[in-house]
C-alpha positions in Angstrom: 75.2 60.4 174.0 75.9 62.1 177.4 74.1 65.3 176.1 70.9 63.2 176.0 69.0 63.0 179.4 67.8 59.9 180.7 64.1 59.5 181.9 62.1 56.7 183.3 60.2 55.0 180.7 62.4 56.0 177.7 63.4 53.0 175.3 67.1 52.3 174.8 69.0 49.4 173.3 72.2 47.9 174.3 75.1 48.4 171.8 76.9 45.3 173.0 73.9 43.1 173.8 71.5 43.7 170.9 69.9 40.4 171.4 68.3 41.6 174.7 65.7 43.7 172.7 64.3 47.2 173.6 65.2 48.2 177.2 63.1 50.5 179.5 64.7 52.8 182.0 63.3 52.0 185.3 65.4 54.1 187.6 67.6 57.1 187.3 69.7 57.9 190.6 72.5 60.3 190.4 75.0 58.8 188.1 73.6 55.5 187.6 70.7 54.3 185.7 68.8 51.0 185.8 67.3 49.4 182.8 65.1 46.5 182.2 64.9 44.2 179.2 61.6 42.5 179.4 62.2 40.3 176.2 65.3 38.7 177.8 64.0 39.1 181.5 67.3 40.7 182.2 68.2 43.7 184.4 71.4 46.0 183.8 73.0 48.8 185.6 75.1 51.4 183.9 77.1 54.5 184.7 75.0 57.5 183.3 78.0 59.0 181.6 79.4 55.9 180.0 76.4 53.7 179.2 76.7 51.5 176.1 73.3 52.4 175.0 71.6 54.1 172.0 68.3 55.8 172.2 65.5 54.4 170.4 63.5 57.1 168.7 61.2 55.9 165.9 60.5 58.5 163.0 57.3 59.4 161.4 56.5 56.9 158.7 58.3 53.9 160.4 56.2 50.8 161.2 56.2 49.6 165.0 54.4 47.2 167.1 52.8 47.4 170.6 53.3 45.0 173.5 49.9 43.6 172.5 50.9 42.7 169.0 49.2 45.7 167.3 51.3 47.0 164.2 50.8 50.5 163.2 52.4 53.3 161.0 53.6 56.3 162.9 51.9 59.7 161.9 52.8 61.8 164.8 55.1 61.8 167.7 54.9 64.2 170.9 57.4 64.6 173.7 56.2 63.8 177.4 58.4 64.2 180.4 61.5 63.1 178.4 59.7 60.4 176.7 57.7 60.1 173.5 54.1 59.5 172.6 53.5 57.7 169.3 50.3 58.2 167.4 49.2 56.5 164.1 46.9 54.2 162.4 46.8 50.4 162.1 46.4 48.5 158.8 42.5 48.5 159.3 42.4 52.2 160.0 42.2 52.0 163.9 43.7 55.1 165.4 46.5 54.3 168.1 48.2 56.3 170.6 50.8 54.8 173.0 53.6 55.8 175.2 56.9 54.3 174.3 56.7 52.0 177.3 54.2 50.2 175.6 56.2 49.4 172.5 57.1 45.6 171.8 60.3 44.7 173.6 60.9 41.7 171.3 62.6 43.7 168.8 65.8 42.7 166.8 67.6 45.2 164.8 69.1 43.4 161.9 68.4 45.6 158.8 71.2 48.0 158.2 69.2 51.0 158.5 67.5 49.9 161.8 70.8 49.0 163.4 72.3 52.3 162.3 69.7 54.3 164.0 69.8 52.0 167.2 73.5 53.0 167.4 74.5 49.6 166.6 77.6 50.4 164.4 80.3 48.0 163.5 84.0 48.4 162.7 85.2 49.4 159.4 87.0 46.0 159.0 83.8 44.2 159.7 81.9 46.2 156.8 84.9 45.2 154.6 84.6 41.5 155.7 81.0 41.5 154.9 81.4 42.8 151.4 84.6 40.6 150.7 82.3 37.6 151.9 79.7 38.5 149.2 82.5 38.7 146.6 83.9 35.3 147.5 80.5 33.6 147.9 79.4 35.0 144.5 82.8 34.0 142.9 82.6 30.4 144.2 79.1 29.9 142.9 80.1 31.3 139.6 83.1 29.2 139.2 82.9 26.6 136.3 84.5 24.2 138.9 82.2 24.9 141.7 81.9 21.6 143.7 85.5 20.4 142.7 87.7 22.5 144.9 87.2 21.0 148.2 88.2 17.3 147.8 91.3 16.3 149.7 92.5 14.5 146.5 95.4 14.9 144.0 94.2 17.0 140.9 94.4 14.2 138.5 93.2 15.3 135.0 91.2 12.0 134.1 89.2 12.2 137.6 88.3 15.9 137.4 87.5 15.6 133.7 84.8 13.0 134.3 83.3 14.9 137.4 83.2 17.9 135.4 81.2 16.3 132.7 78.5 15.6 135.1 78.1 19.3 136.2 75.3 20.2 133.6 73.5 16.9 133.4 69.9 17.1 134.5 70.3 13.7 136.0 73.5 11.9 136.5 73.1 8.3 135.4 76.7 6.9 134.6 78.8 3.7 134.8 82.4 4.5 136.0 84.5 1.6 134.7 88.2 2.7 135.0 90.9 0.1 135.3 92.0 -0.7 138.7 94.1 2.0 140.4 92.6 4.9 138.4 90.4 5.9 141.3 86.6 5.1 140.6 86.0 5.9 144.3 87.5 9.2 144.0 85.5 10.0 140.8 82.2 9.0 142.5 83.3 11.1 145.7 83.9 14.1 143.4 80.6 13.8 141.6 78.6 13.3 144.9 80.4 16.3 146.4 79.7 18.5 143.4 76.0 17.5 143.4 75.4 17.8 147.1 77.3 21.3 147.1 75.3 22.5 144.1 72.1 21.6 145.9 71.3 18.9 143.2 71.3 16.1 145.7 70.7 16.1 149.4 69.8 12.5 150.1 72.3 9.9 148.9 72.4 6.1 149.2 75.7 4.3 148.7 75.5 0.5 148.5 78.9 -1.4 148.6 80.1 -4.9 149.4 80.5 -5.6 153.1 84.3 -5.5 153.1 84.3 -2.0 151.6 82.0 -0.2 154.1 84.7 1.0 156.3 86.8 2.0 153.3 84.0 4.1 151.9 83.1 5.6 155.2 86.7 6.8 155.6 87.2 8.0 152.1 84.0 10.0 151.9 84.8 11.7 155.2 88.5 12.3 154.9 88.5 13.1 151.1 85.3 15.1 150.7 83.9 15.9 154.3 80.8 13.8 153.6 79.7 12.2 156.8 77.8 9.1 155.9 75.8 7.0 158.4 76.4 3.4 158.2 72.9 1.3 158.5 73.8 -2.1 159.0 71.4 -4.9 160.5 72.3 -4.0 164.2 71.7 -0.2 163.8 68.7 -0.9 161.5 67.1 -2.9 164.4 67.9 -0.3 166.9 66.2 2.4 164.6 63.1 0.1 164.3 62.8 -0.2 168.0 62.8 3.4 168.5 59.7 3.5 166.3 60.5 6.9 164.7 59.5 6.1 161.1 61.7 4.7 158.2 65.2 3.6 159.6 66.5 4.9 156.3 65.1 8.5 156.7 67.2 8.9 159.9 70.3 10.4 157.8 70.7 12.4 154.7 73.7 10.3 153.5 73.4 6.6 154.1 76.1 3.8 153.5 75.0 0.1 153.7 76.1 -3.2 152.3 74.5 -5.3 149.7 74.9 -8.5 151.5 73.0 -7.2 154.4 70.1 -5.9 152.3 69.8 -9.2 150.6 69.6 -11.0 154.0 67.0 -8.7 155.3 63.7 -8.3 153.5 62.4 -5.6 155.9 65.5 -3.4 155.2 64.7 -3.8 151.3 61.2 -2.7 151.9 62.2 0.3 153.8 65.2 1.4 151.5 62.7 1.2 148.6 60.1 3.3 150.6 62.8 6.0 151.6 63.1 9.0 149.1 66.7 9.4 147.6 68.3 11.9 145.1 71.2 9.7 144.2 72.3 6.2 144.3 75.8 4.8 144.3 76.6 1.2 143.8 80.2 -0.1 144.1 81.3 -3.3 142.7 78.3 -3.4 140.5 79.7 -6.2 138.4 78.7 -8.6 141.3 75.1 -8.0 140.5 74.1 -11.1 138.5 71.9 -10.8 135.5 70.7 -13.2 132.8 67.8 -13.0 130.2 65.9 -15.7 132.2 66.4 -14.6 135.6 68.6 -12.2 137.9 70.0 -12.2 141.5 68.1 -10.7 144.4 70.7 -8.1 144.8 70.2 -7.1 141.0 66.5 -6.9 141.4 66.7 -4.6 144.2 69.3 -2.1 142.7 67.1 -2.4 139.7 64.0 -1.2 141.6 66.0 1.6 143.3 67.5 2.8 139.9 64.0 2.8 138.5 62.9 5.5 141.1 66.1 7.5 141.7 67.1 10.3 139.4 70.8 10.0 139.5 72.7 6.8 139.6 76.4 6.1 139.8 77.7 2.5 139.1 81.2 1.5 139.8 82.5 -1.6 138.1 85.7 -3.5 136.9 86.6 -2.8 133.2 83.5 -3.9 131.2 85.0 -6.4 128.8 86.6 -8.5 131.5 83.3 -10.0 132.5 81.8 -10.3 129.2 79.1 -8.5 127.0 76.2 -9.9 128.9 77.4 -8.6 132.3 78.3 -5.1 130.6 74.8 -4.9 129.1 73.2 -5.9 132.5 74.7 -2.7 134.1 73.7 -0.5 131.3 70.2 -1.6 131.4 70.1 -0.5 135.1 70.9 3.1 134.0 68.7 3.2 130.9 66.3 0.2 130.7 64.5 2.0 127.7 67.7 2.2 125.8 69.1 -1.0 126.6 66.4 -3.5 126.3 67.6 -6.0 123.8 70.8 -8.0 124.2 71.1 -9.2 120.7 70.7 -5.7 119.5 73.3 -4.4 121.8 75.7 -6.8 120.5 75.1 -5.9 117.0 75.5 -2.1 117.8 78.8 -2.9 119.6 80.2 -4.6 116.2 79.2 -1.4 114.4 81.0 0.8 116.9 84.3 -1.2 116.6 84.2 -0.6 112.7 83.6 3.2 113.3 86.3 3.4 115.9 88.8 1.8 113.5 87.7 4.6 111.0 88.4 7.2 113.6 91.9 5.7 114.4 92.7 6.0 110.8 91.8 9.6 110.6 93.6 10.4 114.0 96.7 8.6 112.4 96.8 11.2 109.5 99.4 13.8 110.3 98.6 16.6 107.6 96.0 17.9 105.2 98.0 16.6 102.1 98.1 13.2 103.5 94.3 13.4 104.2 93.6 14.6 100.7 95.6 11.8 99.2 93.8 9.1 101.1 90.8 8.7 98.8 89.6 5.5 100.6 89.6 7.2 103.8 87.7 10.3 102.3 85.1 8.1 100.8 84.5 6.2 104.2 84.2 9.3 106.1 81.6 11.0 103.7 79.0 8.8 105.3 79.4 10.4 108.8 80.9 13.9 108.2 79.3 16.9 106.3 81.1 18.1 103.2 82.2 21.4 104.8 84.1 19.6 107.5 85.5 17.1 105.0 86.9 20.0 102.8 88.2 21.7 105.8 90.4 18.7 106.6 92.2 19.0 103.3 93.2 22.7 104.1 96.6 22.9 105.9 95.5 26.0 107.9 92.1 24.2 109.2 93.5 20.7 109.5 94.2 20.4 113.2 91.0 22.0 114.4 88.9 20.1 111.9 90.4 16.8 112.9 89.5 17.6 116.4 86.0 18.7 115.4 85.6 15.4 113.4 86.6 13.5 116.4 84.1 15.2 118.7 81.3 14.7 116.2 82.1 10.7 116.3 82.2 10.8 120.0 78.9 12.5 120.3 77.1 10.4 117.7 78.1 7.0 118.5 78.9 4.6 121.4 77.8 4.7 125.0 79.9 7.6 125.9 77.2 9.6 127.3 76.5 7.1 130.1 79.8 5.1 130.4 83.3 6.5 131.4 86.2 4.2 131.3 90.0 5.2 131.7 92.9 3.0 131.2 96.6 3.1 132.4 97.4 3.3 128.7 95.6 6.6 128.4 96.4 8.1 131.8 100.0 8.4 132.4 102.1 9.0 135.6 102.2 5.6 137.3 105.5 4.3 138.9 107.5 1.3 137.9 107.3 -1.8 140.2 110.1 -3.9 141.3 109.8 -7.3 143.1 112.6 -8.5 145.5 112.1 -11.8 147.1 113.8 -13.4 150.2 113.6 -17.1 150.4 113.9 -18.5 153.9 114.0 -22.0 155.3 110.8 -23.0 157.2 111.3 -23.8 160.9 111.1 -27.3 162.1 107.9 -26.6 163.9 106.1 -25.6 160.8 104.4 -28.7 159.8 101.2 -28.3 157.8 98.9 -31.3 157.3 97.4 -32.2 153.9 94.0 -31.0 155.2 95.2 -27.6 156.6 93.2 -24.6 155.5 94.6 -22.6 152.7 94.9 -19.4 154.8 97.1 -21.3 157.3 99.4 -22.5 154.7 100.1 -19.0 153.4 100.0 -17.4 156.9 102.5 -19.7 158.7 102.4 -17.7 162.1 98.9 -19.4 162.5 100.7 -22.8 162.7 103.6 -22.0 164.9 101.6 -21.5 168.0 101.9 -18.7 170.8 105.6 -18.3 170.5 105.7 -17.8 166.8 107.7 -14.5 167.0 110.6 -16.4 168.4 110.2 -19.3 165.7 109.2 -17.4 162.7 112.5 -16.5 160.6 110.6 -13.8 158.8 110.8 -11.8 161.9 114.5 -11.8 162.4 114.7 -11.2 158.7 112.5 -8.0 158.9 114.7 -6.6 162.0 117.9 -7.0 159.8 116.1 -5.6 156.8 114.9 -2.5 158.8 118.4 -2.0 160.0 119.7 -1.9 156.4 117.1 0.5 155.5 116.9 2.9 158.3 116.2 6.0 156.1 113.3 4.4 154.2 109.7 4.6 155.1 108.3 1.0 154.9 104.7 -0.2 154.8 104.2 -3.9 156.0 100.9 -5.6 155.3 99.8 -8.8 156.8 96.5 -10.6 156.7 95.5 -10.5 160.4 95.1 -7.7 162.8 96.4 -10.0 165.7 99.7 -10.7 163.6 100.0 -6.9 163.0 99.7 -6.0 166.6 102.1 -8.6 168.0 104.6 -7.9 165.5 104.6 -4.3 166.1 104.8 -4.6 169.7 107.8 -7.0 169.4 109.6 -4.7 167.0 109.0 -1.6 169.3 109.6 -3.0 172.8 112.1 -5.9 172.1 114.2 -4.1 169.3 113.5 -0.3 169.7 112.1 0.0 166.1 110.2 3.2 165.7 107.1 1.6 164.5 103.1 2.0 164.4 100.4 -0.2 164.0 97.2 0.1 161.8 94.2 -2.2 162.0 90.5 -2.5 162.0 90.0 -2.8 165.6 91.3 0.7 166.2 89.2 3.6 166.5 89.3 6.2 163.5 91.1 8.7 165.7 93.7 6.2 166.6 94.1 5.1 163.0 94.6 8.9 162.2 97.2 9.2 164.9 99.1 6.2 163.5 99.1 7.3 160.0 100.2 10.7 161.0 103.0 9.2 163.0 104.1 7.3 160.0 103.8 10.3 157.7 106.0 12.5 159.9 109.3 12.9 157.9 111.4 13.9 161.0 110.1 12.4 164.2 107.8 9.6 162.5 107.7 5.8 162.5 110.2 4.0 160.1 107.6 1.3 159.6 103.8 1.1 159.7 102.4 -2.4 160.1 98.9 -2.8 158.7 96.3 -5.5 158.7 94.5 -6.4 155.5 91.2 -4.3 156.3 93.0 -1.7 158.1 95.0 -0.7 155.1 92.0 -0.2 152.9 91.1 3.4 151.9 94.5 4.8 152.9 97.1 6.5 150.6 100.9 5.9 151.6 102.4 7.1 148.3 105.0 9.0 150.2 106.5 5.5 151.0 108.1 3.4 148.4 108.8 0.1 150.2 106.0 -2.5 150.7 106.8 -5.5 152.6 104.2 -8.3 152.1 104.5 -10.5 155.2 102.2 -13.0 153.6 100.3 -13.3 150.3 96.4 -13.1 150.0 94.7 -16.0 148.1 92.8 -13.3 146.0 94.6 -11.4 143.0 92.4 -8.4 143.5 93.4 -8.2 147.1 97.3 -8.4 146.1 96.6 -5.6 143.6 94.8 -3.6 146.4 97.8 -4.0 148.7 100.3 -2.9 146.1 97.8 -0.1 145.3 98.5 1.6 148.6 101.9 2.7 147.1 101.4 2.3 143.3 99.4 5.5 142.7 99.6 8.4 140.4 101.8 10.7 142.1 104.2 8.2 143.4 107.6 9.5 142.4 109.8 6.6 143.3 109.9 2.9 142.0 107.3 0.9 144.1 109.8 -1.7 145.8 107.7 -4.8 146.7 109.7 -7.0 149.3 108.5 -10.5 150.0 110.0 -13.0 152.5 108.6 -16.5 152.1 109.4 -20.1 153.1 111.0 -22.1 150.3 109.4 -25.3 149.0 106.0 -24.6 150.6 102.6 -23.3 149.6 103.8 -19.8 149.9 106.5 -20.3 147.3 103.9 -21.8 145.0 101.5 -18.9 145.4 104.4 -16.5 144.9 105.4 -18.4 141.6 101.8 -18.5 140.4 101.3 -14.8 140.9 104.7 -13.7 139.6 105.2 -16.1 136.6 101.7 -17.0 135.7 99.9 -13.7 136.2 103.0 -11.2 136.3 100.8 -9.6 139.3 103.7 -8.0 140.9 105.5 -6.0 138.4 102.4 -4.9 136.3 98.8 -4.2 137.0 96.9 -7.7 136.9 93.8 -7.0 134.8 93.0 -10.7 134.5 93.5 -12.0 138.1 89.8 -12.5 139.1 88.9 -14.5 135.9 92.0 -16.6 135.9 91.6 -17.3 139.9 88.0 -18.5 139.0 89.2 -20.5 136.1 92.1 -22.2 138.0 90.9 -22.0 141.6 90.6 -25.8 142.1 93.8 -26.7 140.6 95.5 -24.0 142.6 94.2 -25.2 145.8 95.4 -28.8 145.1 98.9 -27.6 144.4 99.0 -25.6 147.6 97.9 -28.6 149.5 100.5 -30.7 148.0 103.7 -28.6 147.2 105.7 -31.7 146.5 103.7 -32.4 143.3 105.9 -30.2 141.1 104.7 -31.7 137.8 101.2 -30.6 138.6 102.2 -27.2 139.6 104.3 -26.9 136.3 101.4 -27.8 134.2 99.1 -25.2 136.2 101.7 -22.4 135.6 102.0 -23.2 131.9 98.2 -23.4 131.5 97.8 -20.0 133.6 100.4 -18.3 131.3 98.6 -19.3 128.1 95.2 -18.3 129.5 96.6 -15.0 130.8 98.1 -14.2 127.3 94.9 -14.9 125.5 92.9 -12.9 127.9 95.0 -10.0 127.6 94.9 -10.1 123.8 91.1 -10.4 124.0 90.8 -7.3 126.1 93.0 -5.4 124.0 91.3 -6.2 120.8 87.8 -5.5 122.4 88.5 -2.0 123.5 86.3 0.6 122.2 88.5 3.5 121.1 85.4 5.8 120.9 84.7 5.0 124.6 88.3 5.6 125.5 88.6 9.0 123.8 85.3 10.1 125.2 86.3 9.3 128.9 89.2 11.6 128.7 90.0 14.7 126.8 93.6 15.8 127.7 93.2 19.3 126.6 89.9 19.9 128.2 91.2 18.2 131.5 94.2 20.5 131.7 92.0 23.4 131.2 89.7 22.3 134.2 92.6 21.7 136.5 93.9 25.4 135.6 90.5 26.6 136.6 90.7 24.4 139.8 94.0 25.9 140.6 93.1 29.5 139.8 89.9 29.2 141.9 91.5 27.7 144.9 93.5 30.8 145.8 94.8 29.4 149.2 96.7 32.5 150.1 93.6 34.7 149.6 91.5 32.3 151.4 93.8 32.2 154.4 93.8 36.1 154.6 89.8 36.1 154.4 89.6 33.4 157.2 92.0 35.3 159.5 89.7 38.3 159.3 86.8 35.9 160.0 88.4 34.3 162.9 89.3 37.7 164.4 85.7 38.9 163.8 84.1 35.9 165.3 86.1 34.8 168.2 88.0 31.9 166.8 91.4 31.4 168.3 94.2 30.4 166.0 97.8 29.6 166.5 100.5 28.4 164.3 101.1 24.6 164.3 104.0 24.2 161.8 104.8 25.1 158.1 101.6 25.8 156.3 99.3 24.7 159.1 97.4 26.3 162.0 95.4 25.1 165.2 91.9 26.4 165.7 90.0 26.6 168.8 86.7 27.9 169.9 87.3 31.2 171.9 85.4 32.2 175.0 83.5 34.9 172.9 82.6 32.8 169.8 79.9 34.7 168.2 78.1 31.9 166.4 77.3 28.3 167.2 76.5 27.8 163.5 80.2 27.7 162.7 81.2 24.2 161.7 84.3 24.0 164.1 84.7 20.8 166.4 84.4 21.4 170.0 87.9 20.1 170.5 89.3 22.4 167.7 91.0 21.6 164.6 94.3 21.3 163.0 94.3 22.6 159.4 96.2 23.6 156.3 95.2 25.8 153.3 97.8 23.9 151.2 96.6 20.7 149.2 99.9 19.1 149.0 100.3 19.5 152.9 96.7 18.0 153.3 97.7 15.0 151.2 100.7 14.2 153.1 99.2 14.7 156.6 95.7 13.2 156.7 95.3 14.3 160.4 95.0 17.9 159.1 91.8 19.3 157.6 92.1 20.8 154.2 90.6 24.2 154.2 89.4 25.1 150.8 86.6 27.5 149.7 84.3 24.4 149.8 85.2 23.2 153.2 82.3 23.0 155.8 84.0 25.5 158.1 84.6 28.0 155.3 81.2 27.5 154.0 79.7 27.9 157.3 81.9 31.0 157.9 80.6 32.8 154.7 77.0 31.8 155.6 77.5 33.2 159.2 78.7 36.5 157.7 76.0 36.8 155.0 73.1 35.6 157.1 74.0 37.8 160.2 74.0 41.5 160.6 77.7 41.7 161.2 79.3 44.5 159.3 76.1 45.9 157.7 76.6 49.3 159.3 79.9 51.3 159.8 81.0 55.0 160.0 84.4 56.4 159.1 86.0 59.7 158.3 87.7 60.4 154.9 90.4 63.0 154.3 89.4 64.4 150.8 89.1 67.6 148.7 86.4 65.9 146.6 83.6 67.4 148.4 83.6 70.3 151.1 84.7 69.2 154.6 81.8 68.4 156.8 79.9 66.7 153.9 78.1 63.4 154.5 78.7 60.5 152.1 77.0 57.2 152.0 78.6 54.1 150.7 76.1 51.2 150.2 75.9 47.7 148.9 72.8 46.3 147.3 72.7 42.5 146.9 70.5 40.8 144.3 68.1 38.5 146.1 66.6 35.9 143.8 64.7 33.2 145.8 65.0 29.8 143.7 65.7 26.2 144.7 69.3 25.5 145.5 69.8 23.1 142.8 69.3 25.8 140.1 72.5 27.6 141.5 70.9 30.7 140.3 73.8 32.9 141.5 76.0 31.8 138.7 73.9 34.1 136.3 73.9 37.2 138.4 76.6 39.5 137.0 77.8 41.1 140.2 78.2 40.1 143.8 76.7 43.3 144.9 75.9 46.8 143.5 78.3 49.4 145.2 77.2 53.1 145.3 78.8 56.1 146.9 76.3 59.1 147.0 76.7 62.6 148.3 74.1 64.9 149.7 73.5 66.5 146.2 72.6 63.0 144.8 75.9 62.8 142.9 77.4 59.3 142.4 81.1 59.1 143.5 81.9 55.4 143.4 84.2 55.9 140.4 86.3 58.6 142.1 86.3 56.7 145.4 87.0 53.0 144.3 86.3 50.4 147.0 89.9 49.3 147.5 91.0 52.9 147.9 88.2 53.7 150.2 89.0 50.8 152.5 92.7 52.1 152.7 91.7 55.8 153.3 88.8 55.1 155.6 89.6 56.7 159.1 88.4 55.5 162.3 85.6 57.3 164.4 85.1 56.3 168.0 82.0 54.5 168.4 80.5 56.7 170.9 81.2 59.8 168.4 79.5 58.0 165.7 76.4 57.2 167.6 76.0 60.8 168.6 76.6 62.0 164.9 73.9 59.5 163.6 71.3 61.0 166.1 72.1 64.5 165.1 72.3 63.9 161.3 69.4 61.4 161.0 67.4 63.4 158.5 70.5 63.9 156.4 71.2 60.1 156.5 67.6 59.3 155.6 67.9 61.4 152.5 71.1 59.9 151.5 69.4 56.3 151.8 66.5 57.4 149.7 68.9 58.6 147.1 70.7 55.3 147.0 67.6 53.3 146.7 66.5 55.3 143.8 69.7 54.9 142.0 69.5 51.0 142.8 66.0 50.7 141.1 67.5 52.1 138.0 70.2 49.5 137.9 67.9 46.6 138.9 66.3 46.2 135.5 69.6 46.2 133.5 71.2 43.6 136.0 68.1 41.3 135.6 68.3 41.5 131.9 71.9 40.7 131.9 71.3 37.7 134.0 68.5 36.4 131.9 70.7 37.0 128.8 73.6 34.9 130.3 71.1 32.1 131.4 69.5 32.0 128.0 72.9 31.9 126.1 74.0 29.0 128.2 71.0 26.9 128.1 70.2 27.7 124.5 73.7 26.2 123.4 73.1 23.0 125.4 69.5 22.6 124.1 70.6 23.3 120.4 73.5 20.7 120.9 71.2 18.1 122.3 68.7 18.5 119.5 71.5 18.2 116.9 72.7 14.9 118.6 69.4 13.6 119.0 69.0 13.4 115.2 72.0 10.8 115.0 72.3 9.5 118.5 69.5 7.4 120.0 71.0 8.0 123.4 69.4 11.6 123.6 65.9 11.2 124.6 63.2 13.8 123.9 62.7 13.9 127.6 66.1 15.0 128.3 65.7 17.9 125.8 62.3 18.8 127.1 63.6 18.8 130.8 66.2 21.3 129.8 63.8 23.6 128.1 61.5 23.4 131.2 64.5 24.4 133.4 65.3 27.4 131.1 61.6 28.7 131.7 61.9 28.1 135.3 65.2 30.0 135.5 63.7 33.0 133.6 60.7 33.2 135.8 63.0 33.2 139.0 65.4 35.9 137.5 62.4 38.1 136.5 61.4 38.3 140.1 64.9 39.2 141.4 65.2 42.2 143.5 68.1 44.5 144.7 68.2 44.9 148.6 70.2 47.0 150.8 72.6 44.9 152.5 75.2 47.1 154.1 75.9 50.9 154.4 78.9 53.0 155.6 78.5 56.6 156.6 81.6 58.7 155.5 82.2 62.1 157.1 84.6 64.0 155.0 87.4 66.2 156.8 89.6 68.6 155.1 92.7 66.9 153.3 96.1 67.9 154.6 
């Protein structure tokens, strides 16, 4: 560059500040030059022999724009006093002749060729980062488990299986009805996360009971990085006052509660007027419906479900609430299919008979046993074709044929396409429960009256006054118990936040217990800190004291001792408490520890739960129904503990009703539905794909390079975790990194045990924004290196290029999954020969030698014509590849969609759940995909010049 002379009026571009646009030399004095950048209204002064500038000298044939906005193609150029005069014609044939000073200054060089010739040459490692980013982004979008990698959840087979079943549905309309503790919320979160990431949903409305708003808010943010906005009555009124349109249009992801909607007609009106892609309703069994009439909440959800494409309903196990209630929820999903309750009852009876037939088939252990069972053969003949029946009698084909027969039954019958239900009998891996009780004498000051509220009877501290900590024997018992279990993590749950706060303060200040508190009045940040302090194995708290609501939505399965300081009056709430520890993945027995006052309402409630419902040592599936059935009698007994005869009768009746209800549930189970909800083999295959696609070490290596290139500072935090901070020279504001930094880990297990750490996966917002930042920017799209090789003569120029297939299409089509390669890589020499096979990408990256930027810029200016020729040659080769790549993509798409269309057409002949509209939608999508792919185009994305030197 020092060989070129500077002259007033010349155009130059800053190598380090390309965003300034084109600069004009305004003064040359001795060893210094002054340059103005009109576009940025900036002035710079440089040493002439070391200016970080590149001369802008456009070639004949290039299009440029004048400062007045006229665009023309250069046909001639002439030197004048060290500057250039450009001549050419505009699009309408007007002759134009201008001095380079009159060029448009608002020029940004982003295309690889423009940046190269403007002297903006990146480092080799940035070029490699760009190509690796294309590879990883392409691989992510092609993964069969795209959308299922980023959740901070255990990889539980049944949950991932259900979510994967939703991957290719045109519209997701399902009822998630797993038994308690199996994670319906996680399943819904996985489905939402997948749909949002794939672009199939952007506006989501979640409606939950008011008590669960916070739990959902935390779960969606912590587990899935989905930041919902809560719109309650107060926020709604505030948004209305701003008068900026529909309040429900103020956020993409909205969380609200059913009770508030029911109480505010204006909110109902606005939520119905807003546009949504997906509706999620939790505790859907609370929506009341009867043939004659339905509740206001049911009517609202029915209207929403009628105008929203994707609907998820979460509910208790269907049979627990009766056939009518089950039908009511199914008609929300598909009112055309479920329109007659009596007809639905008849179908259910038929499905039970078919499920018994399937049970008989699955019980057969060999082909010979099947062939000998003539009755079974005869019954199956009405459902299976002759070829399959014959194969079942063949020893070599028996296993595969039985599996195929099972799948045919599942596809043809039942509600499996819109209903998923897993049970603990199907899903294994739950811990055992063990109850240990500690009877205590009630203090003299505890004297409840006959009219005392039930909550006071079972929460004795509310009746002991301000000095309850000194009077309550449970406090002294707890202190002694903690001393005996110093090495054990203990979770204590109590009903009230005030009780939790006072008890924790007393333990910590008066008795030196390492404790922490967790309740609903704390901020999310403080809750995170409390949970993290409790989770720390070495320096953390021995006990975490939670209030009722404060414990919701948290996973403390690393802890195996649960102290129930009191008992809730709702059996479901008791199960929820135990569920904080009793989860899949809990390796230890869940030890439930319960201190109580003898001969009081507390003991009666304990006995009713334990002896009547068996609610402590097994999952209570019948609790809600029994609580409703015996609520009045239970209340009377709690108010009068002395009436032992009445309680004994209540206990006996409860036991009898519980046993009968359990039998009814067991007999009413639809085996077809259970088997359709969980395929163990397929689920294991999905988890293997998730594990393979996660590749945390590869991700960490990629992000290290990204952080280095973009100015993100990182430092080690502890094993498998890092601390990230925005550096002073952060390249992009679009990187999704909080202002105050981030503590993160790439390891799922670590993230599950430390909820204060972010789980960095390929689908984490920070990683996705990192890939977008690289691909959408110009970083790394030019490079220059040297290569010691005898492949071509020393002094030869080679060009390494990457062409990326651009195929504009709506995000929801995820069209990248059909593109066969992330990019087309070519290595061209000056004779037009292709050398990419001889110079493989990995080898090239290892052999590429550094060339000083200053030298590279000089070489580009000197060899511009040779470089232009190389670029032209590469484009001609790319054109030849383009047609073949498009054909491959269309072939891949057609095969995939044809298989699904044919499967749906076959099922439609036997299963009324398959609607013609569903098949037509799939066919229309296939045509749209083909049109998009036919217009795909290879575009030059990045290039690297290679100067060959003689090998040693």
